[in-house]
KEKE-3310 file (N, C-alpha, C; in steps of 0.2 Angstrom, whole numbers, plus 5000, padded with zeros to 4 digits):
npx = (4572:4589:4600:4614:4626:4637:4647:4656:4666:4671:4684:4679:4667:4649:4644:4656:4660:4649:4651:4663:4659:4652:4661:4669:4677:4694:4697:4687:4692:4703:4699:4689:4687:4678:4674:4679:4676:4666:4652:4640:4624:4613:4616:4618:4627:4630:4626:4609:4592:4584:4594:4605:4618:4632:4641:4656:4662:4676:4678:4673:4660:4645:4633:4619:4613:4601:4598:4588:4585:4592:4600:4609:4617:4615:4609:4609:4602:4601:4596:4597:4595:4598:4608:4620:4615:4611:4605:4590:4585:4593:4598:4604:4609:4616:4620:4623:4628:4631:4644:4653:4668:4667:4659:4647:4646:4635:4632:4621:4615:4603:4596:4590:4591:4591:4589:4573:4572:4585:4588:4588:4600:4609:4607:4612:4625:4628:4626:4637:4647:4644:4644:4658:4662:4656:4662:4675:4673:4669:4679:4689:4682:4684:4698:4698:4692:4702:4712:4723:4723:4710:4702:4706:4701:4687:4684:4688:4678:4667)
npy = (4627:4626:4616:4606:4597:4583:4573:4558:4546:4531:4518:4505:4492:4495:4490:4489:4502:4508:4502:4508:4521:4520:4518:4518:4526:4525:4521:4529:4541:4542:4545:4554:4571:4579:4575:4575:4568:4554:4545:4531:4533:4529:4515:4509:4499:4498:4505:4509:4511:4523:4524:4534:4546:4555:4568:4577:4590:4595:4609:4610:4611:4602:4589:4580:4566:4557:4541:4540:4532:4517:4507:4496:4491:4503:4516:4529:4539:4553:4564:4579:4580:4587:4602:4614:4631:4639:4631:4627:4616:4601:4589:4574:4564:4549:4541:4526:4519:4507:4511:4514:4506:4506:4514:4526:4538:4549:4562:4572:4586:4595:4610:4622:4638:4648:4663:4667:4680:4682:4671:4671:4677:4670:4657:4658:4660:4649:4639:4640:4637:4624:4618:4618:4610:4598:4594:4593:4583:4572:4570:4566:4554:4547:4546:4537:4526:4521:4518:4507:4502:4507:4499:4486:4485:4487:4476:4466:4467:4462)
npz = (4343:4345:4336:4335:4325:4321:4310:4306:4297:4303:4303:4308:4312:4315:4328:4335:4335:4342:4354:4358:4359:4371:4381:4398:4412:4413:4400:4393:4395:4388:4375:4375:4374:4381:4393:4410:4422:4424:4430:4433:4441:4455:4458:4446:4434:4421:4405:4400:4395:4405:4414:4424:4423:4430:4425:4424:4415:4406:4409:4422:4424:4429:4426:4427:4418:4408:4401:4387:4377:4371:4361:4355:4340:4335:4340:4353:4365:4376:4389:4398:4415:4427:4427:4420:4425:4414:4404:4398:4393:4387:4376:4368:4354:4347:4333:4323:4308:4295:4283:4268:4270:4284:4298:4299:4310:4318:4328:4338:4346:4354:4361:4373:4380:4395:4404:4397:4391:4387:4379:4364:4360:4368:4363:4350:4353:4360:4351:4343:4352:4356:4344:4341:4352:4350:4337:4341:4350:4342:4334:4343:4347:4335:4335:4346:4340:4333:4342:4348:4362:4367:4358:4361:4375:4372:4364:4373:4382:4375)
capx = (4577:4595:4603:4621:4627:4643:4647:4662:4666:4677:4685:4677:4660:4644:4644:4662:4659:4644:4654:4668:4655:4649:4666:4669:4683:4701:4696:4684:4696:4708:4697:4683:4690:4673:4673:4684:4674:4659:4650:4633:4621:4608:4619:4619:4634:4630:4621:4603:4586:4582:4600:4607:4625:4634:4647:4659:4665:4683:4677:4671:4653:4642:4627:4616:4609:4597:4597:4581:4585:4599:4598:4615:4623:4612:4608:4608:4599:4601:4593:4599:4590:4600:4614:4621:4609:4609:4602:4583:4585:4599:4597:4609:4608:4621:4618:4629:4626:4636:4646:4659:4674:4666:4653:4645:4644:4632:4631:4617:4613:4598:4596:4587:4594:4587:4582:4569:4574:4592:4589:4590:4607:4613:4607:4616:4632:4628:4626:4644:4651:4642:4647:4665:4663:4654:4667:4681:4672:4668:4686:4691:4679:4687:4704:4697:4691:4709:4717:4723:4721:4703:4699:4707:4696:4680:4684:4688:4671:4662)
capy = (4625:4625:4609:4605:4590:4582:4566:4556:4539:4527:4512:4499:4490:4499:4487:4491:4510:4509:4500:4513:4527:4519:4516:4522:4526:4527:4520:4534:4547:4541:4548:4560:4578:4583:4572:4575:4562:4552:4539:4529:4534:4524:4508:4506:4497:4498:4510:4506:4516:4525:4524:4541:4547:4561:4570:4583:4593:4598:4616:4610:4611:4596:4588:4573:4565:4550:4538:4539:4526:4513:4502:4494:4495:4508:4523:4530:4545:4555:4570:4582:4580:4593:4604:4621:4635:4642:4627:4625:4608:4599:4582:4572:4557:4547:4536:4523:4515:4505:4515:4512:4506:4506:4516:4533:4540:4555:4565:4578:4589:4600:4613:4628:4642:4653:4665:4668:4686:4681:4665:4672:4678:4664:4651:4659:4659:4642:4634:4640:4634:4617:4615:4617:4605:4592:4593:4591:4576:4567:4569:4562:4547:4544:4543:4531:4520:4519:4517:4499:4501:4507:4494:4480:4486:4486:4469:4461:4467:4460)
capz = (4348:4341:4335:4332:4323:4318:4308:4304:4296:4307:4300:4311:4311:4319:4335:4339:4336:4347:4360:4359:4362:4378:4386:4404:4416:4410:4393:4390:4396:4382:4368:4375:4377:4384:4400:4415:4426:4423:4433:4434:4447:4457:4458:4439:4432:4414:4402:4398:4396:4412:4419:4425:4424:4432:4421:4425:4409:4407:4412:4429:4424:4430:4423:4427:4412:4408:4394:4385:4372:4371:4356:4352:4339:4331:4343:4360:4367:4382:4391:4404:4421:4430:4424:4421:4425:4408:4399:4400:4392:4383:4374:4363:4351:4343:4328:4320:4303:4290:4278:4265:4274:4291:4301:4299:4317:4318:4335:4337:4352:4354:4368:4374:4385:4399:4404:4390:4387:4384:4375:4357:4360:4371:4359:4345:4355:4362:4345:4340:4357:4356:4338:4342:4357:4347:4332:4345:4353:4338:4332:4349:4346:4329:4338:4350:4336:4330:4347:4350:4369:4367:4354:4365:4380:4369:4362:4379:4386:4371)
cpx = (4583:4597:4610:4622:4634:4644:4654:4662:4672:4678:4684:4669:4655:4644:4650:4662:4655:4647:4659:4665:4653:4655:4666:4676:4689:4700:4692:4688:4702:4706:4692:4686:4684:4672:4679:4683:4667:4658:4642:4631:4616:4610:4619:4626:4635:4625:4615:4597:4585:4588:4602:4614:4626:4641:4649:4663:4672:4683:4676:4664:4650:4635:4625:4611:4606:4597:4590:4580:4592:4597:4605:4614:4621:4612:4608:4606:4599:4598:4596:4594:4592:4607:4615:4615:4606:4606:4595:4582:4591:4598:4602:4607:4614:4619:4624:4626:4632:4638:4652:4665:4673:4660:4653:4642:4641:4630:4627:4615:4608:4597:4592:4590:4589:4591:4579:4571:4581:4593:4591:4597:4611:4613:4611:4624:4633:4629:4633:4648:4650:4644:4654:4666:4661:4659:4673:4679:4671:4675:4690:4689:4683:4694:4704:4696:4697:4714:4717:4721:4713:4699:4700:4702:4689:4679:4684:4682:4666:4660)
cpy = (4623:4618:4609:4598:4589:4574:4564:4548:4536:4520:4505:4498:4494:4496:4489:4499:4512:4508:4506:4519:4526:4517:4520:4522:4528:4526:4526:4541:4547:4545:4554:4566:4581:4581:4572:4569:4560:4545:4538:4531:4528:4517:4505:4504:4497:4503:4506:4512:4517:4526:4532:4541:4554:4562:4576:4584:4595:4605:4616:4609:4603:4595:4580:4572:4558:4547:4537:4534:4523:4507:4500:4490:4501:4515:4523:4537:4547:4562:4573:4582:4586:4595:4611:4625:4638:4638:4625:4618:4607:4591:4580:4565:4555:4541:4533:4518:4513:4510:4512:4512:4506:4508:4523:4534:4547:4557:4571:4580:4594:4603:4619:4632:4646:4658:4667:4674:4686:4676:4666:4673:4672:4658:4652:4658:4652:4637:4634:4636:4626:4614:4613:4611:4598:4589:4590:4584:4571:4565:4565:4555:4544:4542:4537:4525:4518:4517:4510:4498:4501:4501:4487:4480:4484:4478:4464:4461:4464:4453)
cpz = (4343:4341:4332:4330:4320:4316:4306:4302:4299:4304:4304:4310:4316:4327:4339:4340:4341:4354:4363:4362:4369:4383:4392:4407:4412:4402:4390:4390:4390:4376:4369:4378:4381:4392:4404:4420:4424:4427:4433:4441:4449:4457:4451:4438:4425:4411:4400:4399:4403:4417:4419:4426:4427:4428:4423:4418:4411:4410:4419:4429:4425:4427:4425:4421:4412:4401:4393:4380:4372:4367:4352:4346:4335:4334:4350:4361:4374:4383:4397:4409:4425:4427:4425:4421:4419:4403:4402:4399:4387:4382:4368:4361:4347:4339:4325:4314:4298:4285:4274:4269:4282:4294:4301:4306:4316:4325:4334:4344:4350:4361:4367:4380:4389:4402:4397:4387:4384:4379:4368:4356:4363:4367:4353:4347:4357:4356:4342:4345:4356:4350:4338:4347:4353:4341:4336:4348:4348:4334:4337:4348:4340:4331:4342:4346:4333:4335:4349:4357:4370:4364:4358:4371:4378:4368:4368:4383:4382:4372)
residu = (MET:PRO:VAL:VAL:GLU:SER:SER:ILE:VAL:VAL:PRO:ILE:ASP:PRO:ALA:THR:ALA:PHE:ALA:VAL:SER:GLN:THR:THR:GLY:ALA:THR:ARG:LEU:ARG:TRP:ASP:PRO:PHE:VAL:ARG:ARG:GLN:ARG:PHE:LEU:ASP:ASP:ALA:VAL:ALA:PRO:ALA:ARG:GLY:VAL:ARG:THR:LEU:THR:ARG:HIS:THR:SER:GLY:LEU:THR:MET:VAL:SER:GLU:TYR:VAL:SER:TYR:ALA:PRO:PRO:THR:ASN:VAL:GLY:MET:ARG:MET:VAL:THR:GLY:PRO:TRP:PHE:PHE:ALA:ASN:LEU:ALA:GLY:GLY:TRP:ARG:PHE:LYS:PRO:ALA:ASP:GLY:GLY:THR:LEU:ALA:THR:TRP:LYS:TYR:SER:PHE:ALA:CYS:ARG:PRO:ALA:TRP:LEU:ALA:PRO:LEU:ALA:GLU:ARG:ILE:GLY:ALA:ARG:VAL:LEU:GLN:ARG:GLU:ILE:ASP:ARG:ARG:ILE:ALA:GLY:PHE:ALA:ARG:GLY:CYS:ALA:ASP:PRO:VAL:VAL:LEU:ALA:GLU:VAL:ARG:ALA:GLY:ALA)
# end
């Protein structure tokens, strides 16, 4: 199963970095180039293990995902419940740990493609596409961690 990963050091503490990663609404859209729209499902109002979200990617593709772990301020994990037809599965995990001058944020995605006969080629292409996406997304996260509006929202909610 292919895995893509990207890391960056941001100049804030792990709890704040974790909180930035879990922002929603307009605050999320300020930094996350991946998300066009995102909302909680099943009357959930906050992230937690078992909570499902509906996310529309900037390309228009949609996915329902579920939190499989939620452990502030160190990690969060999600898995795709339903999504684009070409993914047999997709999961992601974000980890945050103290580093010199701030927090080391590491984001990792694993996936498998279908149909099986096309998977070897599709997964090679998918790894390149997802690597580019995750690199753009973590760079956006870093911008969010330096954005006074995002930080004010996070600190107001703390």
